[in-house]
C-alpha positions as CSV (number, residue, x, y, z in Angstrom):
1,X,-35.3,-291.4,31.0
2,X,-35.2,-293.7,28.1
3,X,-39.0,-294.0,28.6
4,X,-39.0,-290.2,29.0
5,X,-37.3,-289.8,25.4
6,X,-39.7,-292.7,23.6
7,X,-42.8,-290.9,24.2
8,X,-41.3,-287.5,23.6
9,X,-40.5,-289.0,20.6
10,X,-43.8,-290.4,19.7
11,X,-45.3,-287.4,19.8
12,X,-47.2,-285.4,16.7
13,X,-44.9,-282.2,15.7
14,X,-48.9,-280.7,15.0
15,X,-49.0,-281.3,18.6
16,X,-45.6,-279.5,19.5
17,X,-46.4,-276.5,16.6
18,X,-49.8,-275.9,18.7
19,X,-47.7,-275.8,22.2
20,X,-45.6,-273.2,20.1
21,X,-48.3,-270.7,19.2
22,X,-50.8,-271.1,22.0
23,X,-47.2,-270.3,23.9
24,X,-46.4,-267.2,21.9
25,X,-50.4,-266.3,21.7
26,X,-51.2,-266.6,25.4
27,X,-47.9,-267.3,27.3
28,X,-46.6,-270.0,29.5
29,X,-45.1,-270.3,33.2
30,X,-41.8,-268.6,31.5
31,X,-42.6,-266.0,29.3
32,X,-45.7,-263.4,29.0
33,X,-47.7,-263.8,25.7
34,X,-48.8,-261.7,22.6
35,X,-52.4,-261.4,23.7
36,X,-51.4,-260.6,27.2
37,X,-48.6,-257.8,25.9
38,X,-51.8,-256.6,24.0
39,X,-54.4,-256.0,26.6
40,X,-51.9,-255.0,29.4
41,X,-50.2,-252.0,27.0
42,X,-54.0,-251.2,25.5
43,X,-54.9,-251.0,29.2
44,X,-52.0,-249.2,30.3
45,X,-53.2,-246.7,27.1
46,X,-56.8,-246.6,27.6
47,X,-55.9,-245.5,31.4
48,X,-53.3,-243.1,30.5
49,X,-55.3,-241.2,28.0
50,X,-58.1,-240.6,30.9
51,X,-56.0,-238.9,32.9
52,X,-54.3,-237.3,30.3
53,X,-56.4,-236.4,28.3
54,X,-57.7,-233.0,30.4
55,X,-54.1,-232.0,30.5
56,X,-54.1,-231.8,26.8
57,X,-57.1,-230.0,26.4
58,X,-56.3,-227.4,28.9
59,X,-52.7,-226.9,27.6
60,X,-53.9,-226.6,23.7
61,X,-56.6,-224.1,24.5
62,X,-54.8,-222.4,26.8
63,X,-52.8,-221.3,23.9
64,X,-55.4,-220.4,21.3
65,X,-56.7,-216.7,20.4
66,X,-60.2,-215.9,20.6
67,X,-60.0,-216.2,16.7
68,X,-58.8,-220.0,17.3
69,X,-61.7,-220.7,19.9
70,X,-64.5,-219.6,17.9
71,X,-62.7,-221.3,14.2
72,X,-64.2,-224.7,14.0
73,X,-61.6,-225.7,11.8
74,X,-59.1,-225.7,14.6
75,X,-59.7,-228.0,17.5
76,X,-56.5,-229.1,19.1
77,X,-53.2,-227.4,17.6
78,X,-53.9,-223.3,17.8
79,X,-52.5,-221.5,15.1
80,X,-49.9,-219.4,17.5
81,X,-48.2,-219.7,20.4
82,X,-50.3,-217.4,22.6
83,X,-49.3,-216.2,25.7
84,X,-51.5,-213.4,26.4
85,X,-53.4,-216.0,28.4
86,X,-51.5,-216.3,30.6
87,X,-50.5,-212.7,30.9
88,X,-53.8,-212.1,32.0
89,X,-54.6,-215.2,33.9
90,X,-51.1,-214.1,36.2
91,X,-52.4,-210.7,37.2
92,X,-56.3,-211.8,38.0
93,X,-54.7,-214.5,40.2
94,X,-52.4,-212.0,41.4
95,X,-49.8,-215.3,41.1
96,X,-46.9,-214.5,43.0
97,X,-48.3,-213.2,46.1
98,X,-51.3,-216.1,46.4
99,X,-48.5,-218.8,45.4
100,X,-46.6,-218.0,48.3
101,X,-49.7,-217.8,50.8
102,X,-50.3,-220.9,49.2
103,X,-46.7,-222.5,50.0
104,X,-46.9,-221.2,53.7
105,X,-50.2,-222.4,54.5
106,X,-49.5,-225.8,52.8
107,X,-45.8,-226.8,53.6
108,X,-45.8,-225.7,57.2
109,X,-48.9,-228.1,58.2
110,X,-48.0,-231.2,55.8
111,X,-44.5,-230.8,57.8
112,X,-46.1,-230.4,61.3
113,X,-48.1,-233.5,60.5
114,X,-46.1,-235.4,58.8
115,X,-43.8,-235.1,62.0
116,X,-46.4,-236.0,64.7
117,X,-47.9,-238.6,62.8
118,X,-44.9,-240.4,62.9
119,X,-44.4,-239.9,66.6
120,X,-48.4,-241.1,66.9
121,X,-47.2,-244.3,64.7
122,X,-44.0,-245.2,66.3
123,X,-45.1,-245.0,69.8
124,X,-48.5,-247.1,69.3
125,X,-45.8,-249.7,67.3
126,X,-43.6,-249.9,70.0
127,X,-45.0,-249.4,72.9
128,X,-47.9,-251.2,75.1
129,X,-49.9,-248.2,76.4
130,X,-53.1,-248.9,78.7
131,X,-56.1,-249.4,76.4
132,X,-54.1,-249.0,73.6
133,X,-56.3,-250.6,71.3
134,X,-59.4,-248.4,72.2
135,X,-56.7,-245.1,71.6
136,X,-55.5,-246.6,68.1
137,X,-59.4,-247.0,67.3
138,X,-60.6,-243.7,68.1
139,X,-57.8,-242.7,66.2
140,X,-59.0,-244.2,63.4
141,X,-62.6,-243.2,64.3
142,X,-61.2,-239.4,63.0
143,X,-60.6,-240.3,59.8
144,X,-64.5,-242.4,59.2
145,X,-66.5,-238.7,60.6
146,X,-66.7,-236.7,57.5
147,X,-65.3,-233.6,58.1
148,X,-68.0,-231.4,57.4
149,X,-69.5,-233.1,60.6
150,X,-66.6,-231.7,62.8
151,X,-66.3,-228.5,60.9
152,X,-68.8,-226.1,63.2
153,X,-67.9,-227.0,66.2
154,X,-64.0,-226.5,65.1
155,X,-65.3,-223.0,63.8
156,X,-66.9,-222.0,66.9
157,X,-63.5,-223.7,69.6
158,X,-60.9,-221.4,67.0
159,X,-63.3,-218.5,67.0
160,X,-62.9,-218.3,70.9
161,X,-59.2,-219.0,70.5
162,X,-58.7,-216.1,68.0
163,X,-57.0,-217.8,65.3
164,X,-59.9,-217.6,62.5
165,X,-57.6,-216.1,59.6
166,X,-54.6,-217.5,60.9
167,X,-52.6,-220.1,59.5
168,X,-53.0,-221.8,63.3
169,X,-56.1,-222.7,62.0
170,X,-54.2,-225.4,59.9
171,X,-51.2,-226.1,62.1
172,X,-52.5,-226.2,65.3
173,X,-54.7,-229.5,64.5
174,X,-51.9,-230.7,62.7
175,X,-49.7,-230.4,65.5
176,X,-52.2,-232.0,67.6
177,X,-52.4,-235.4,65.2
178,X,-56.0,-233.7,64.6
179,X,-54.8,-232.4,60.7
180,X,-56.1,-233.2,57.1
181,X,-56.6,-237.1,57.3
182,X,-54.1,-237.8,60.1
183,X,-55.1,-240.9,60.9
184,X,-54.2,-242.6,57.0
185,X,-51.0,-241.4,58.1
186,X,-50.4,-242.4,61.8
187,X,-51.2,-245.6,60.3
188,X,-49.1,-245.9,57.4
189,X,-46.1,-244.8,59.9
190,X,-47.8,-247.6,62.5
191,X,-48.1,-250.4,59.9
192,X,-44.5,-249.0,58.7
193,X,-42.5,-249.0,61.9
194,X,-44.1,-252.5,63.0
195,X,-42.3,-253.8,59.7
196,X,-38.9,-252.8,61.2
197,X,-36.9,-255.2,63.3
198,X,-36.8,-255.1,67.0
199,X,-33.4,-256.3,66.9
200,X,-31.5,-252.9,65.9
201,X,-33.5,-250.7,68.7
202,X,-32.9,-253.7,71.1
203,X,-28.8,-253.7,70.2
204,X,-29.0,-249.8,70.9
205,X,-30.4,-249.9,74.0
206,X,-28.4,-252.5,75.2
207,X,-25.3,-249.8,73.6
208,X,-26.8,-247.1,76.0
209,X,-29.4,-245.3,73.2
210,X,-32.3,-244.0,74.6
211,X,-36.1,-244.2,72.9
212,X,-35.9,-240.5,71.5
213,X,-32.1,-241.2,70.4
214,X,-33.3,-244.9,68.8
215,X,-36.5,-243.0,66.9
216,X,-33.8,-240.5,65.3
217,X,-30.7,-242.2,64.5
218,X,-32.8,-245.6,64.3
219,X,-36.4,-245.5,62.7
220,X,-36.5,-242.3,61.0
221,X,-33.8,-243.1,58.4
222,X,-35.4,-246.2,57.7
223,X,-39.2,-244.9,57.3
224,X,-37.6,-242.2,54.9
225,X,-40.2,-243.8,52.1
226,X,-43.2,-243.2,54.7
227,X,-42.2,-239.9,55.2
228,X,-42.0,-239.0,51.7
229,X,-45.4,-240.6,51.4
230,X,-47.0,-238.8,53.9
231,X,-45.3,-235.4,53.2
232,X,-46.4,-235.7,49.9
233,X,-50.0,-236.7,50.5
234,X,-50.8,-234.2,53.0
235,X,-49.4,-231.5,51.1
236,X,-51.2,-231.9,48.0
237,X,-54.3,-232.6,50.3
238,X,-53.6,-229.3,52.0
239,X,-53.1,-227.5,48.7
240,X,-57.0,-228.5,47.3
241,X,-58.5,-227.9,50.2
242,X,-60.8,-225.3,49.6
243,X,-64.2,-225.6,52.5
244,X,-61.7,-225.7,55.4
245,X,-59.3,-223.0,53.5
246,X,-62.6,-220.6,52.9
247,X,-64.6,-221.1,56.6
248,X,-61.0,-221.0,58.8
249,X,-59.3,-218.4,56.7
250,X,-61.9,-215.9,55.5
251,X,-60.4,-213.1,53.7
252,X,-57.4,-212.9,55.6
253,X,-55.7,-215.4,53.5
254,X,-55.8,-216.7,50.1
255,X,-55.3,-219.8,48.1
256,X,-54.6,-220.5,44.5
257,X,-57.0,-222.8,44.6
258,X,-59.6,-220.4,46.3
259,X,-59.1,-217.5,43.6
260,X,-59.4,-220.4,40.5
261,X,-62.9,-220.6,41.9
262,X,-63.7,-216.5,41.9
263,X,-61.7,-216.3,39.1
264,X,-64.3,-215.5,36.5
265,X,-65.2,-212.3,39.3
266,X,-62.0,-211.1,39.7
267,X,-61.3,-211.2,35.6
268,X,-64.8,-208.9,35.1
269,X,-64.1,-206.8,38.3
270,X,-60.6,-206.2,36.7
271,X,-61.4,-206.0,32.6
272,X,-64.3,-203.5,34.7
273,X,-62.0,-201.0,36.3
274,X,-59.3,-200.9,33.2
275,X,-62.1,-200.4,30.8
276,X,-64.0,-198.2,32.7
277,X,-66.9,-199.4,33.7
278,X,-67.9,-202.3,30.7
279,X,-67.7,-205.6,31.3
280,X,-65.7,-207.7,29.0
281,X,-66.4,-211.6,29.2
282,X,-63.7,-214.6,29.8
283,X,-63.5,-216.9,27.3
284,X,-62.0,-220.4,27.5
285,X,-58.7,-219.9,26.5
286,X,-58.2,-217.5,30.0
287,X,-60.0,-219.4,32.0
288,X,-58.0,-222.9,30.9
289,X,-55.0,-220.7,31.6
290,X,-55.9,-219.8,34.8
291,X,-55.6,-223.3,35.4
292,X,-53.1,-224.6,34.5
293,X,-51.4,-221.8,36.7
294,X,-53.0,-223.1,39.4
295,X,-51.6,-226.9,39.1
296,X,-48.5,-225.6,37.9
297,X,-46.5,-225.8,41.2
298,X,-48.3,-229.1,41.8
299,X,-46.8,-230.5,38.8
300,X,-43.2,-229.1,39.6
301,X,-43.4,-230.8,42.8
302,X,-44.3,-234.2,41.1
303,X,-41.6,-234.4,38.6
304,X,-39.1,-233.1,41.0
305,X,-40.0,-235.3,43.6
306,X,-41.2,-238.3,41.8
307,X,-38.8,-240.6,41.7
308,X,-38.3,-240.7,45.7
309,X,-42.3,-240.8,45.7
310,X,-42.3,-244.0,43.5
311,X,-39.7,-245.4,45.2
312,X,-41.2,-245.1,48.7
313,X,-44.0,-246.8,47.0
314,X,-42.1,-249.7,46.2
315,X,-40.5,-249.9,49.6
316,X,-43.5,-249.1,51.6
317,X,-46.2,-251.2,49.5
318,X,-48.5,-248.4,50.0
319,X,-50.9,-247.6,47.8
320,X,-52.7,-243.8,47.5
321,X,-55.4,-241.7,46.5
């Protein structure tokens, strides 16, 4: 101990100052340095700007009048809070009824897909089935195959069943584990249930609980983060799906993303009828208002479920797209 104290006393003061400055700028094993903090915050601000810029642009332009759009001096802040763009977009999208149909064709398949994926994932994780690895590989292969390859055979099959133009074209595949990206959710539940301790299930089995009761009383409560993540991802993917919706629903059912795709045509048709056949071109403010209305329900769902979603990702260690 004396030798260490003598060596430390003989160390030059300049060396101590250099070490302190180095630790202050670059950090140490205990504390992060200033340069590291600046780099991290700059990276986060840059990534945040890339994600927020489209939202800020849409929100700003959606409140602009035609005069503001043509005025080169006005770029971000509109001269007034112009709400007529949203009123026009609301009528063009037929927002109330279209939102109800969109929720109808997204929430039910998302719920069915989450429930079925949890059952399949639990079965693969807890039971030794014949050809288990082969079956699990086939399940994962359904995600590798592009959905466009299966769209024509599915359309022919659904047409023979008479479910084209019906929610069953979304609901039946989800109920049989073949919904939109179902393989990802099966893999999520499989990995999550494998991490659960088997001692809890064995103790419940010795107490007389059956497999169904063990799944409901033990597995499901402990897998709540996986359920939240799977449902939210499934809900968003079904919401944003336009190719399958346009193919399988036809003209019977419509969704907000589908209405947004034909927003310009619907606007011109509506104004041609109101103005006696004369066409009125759409401006960017109305288009941005329609886009904001189409994504508004997703934003509301995100802000309501943000805390549970972040907690679920943190507890399960699952990352999403």
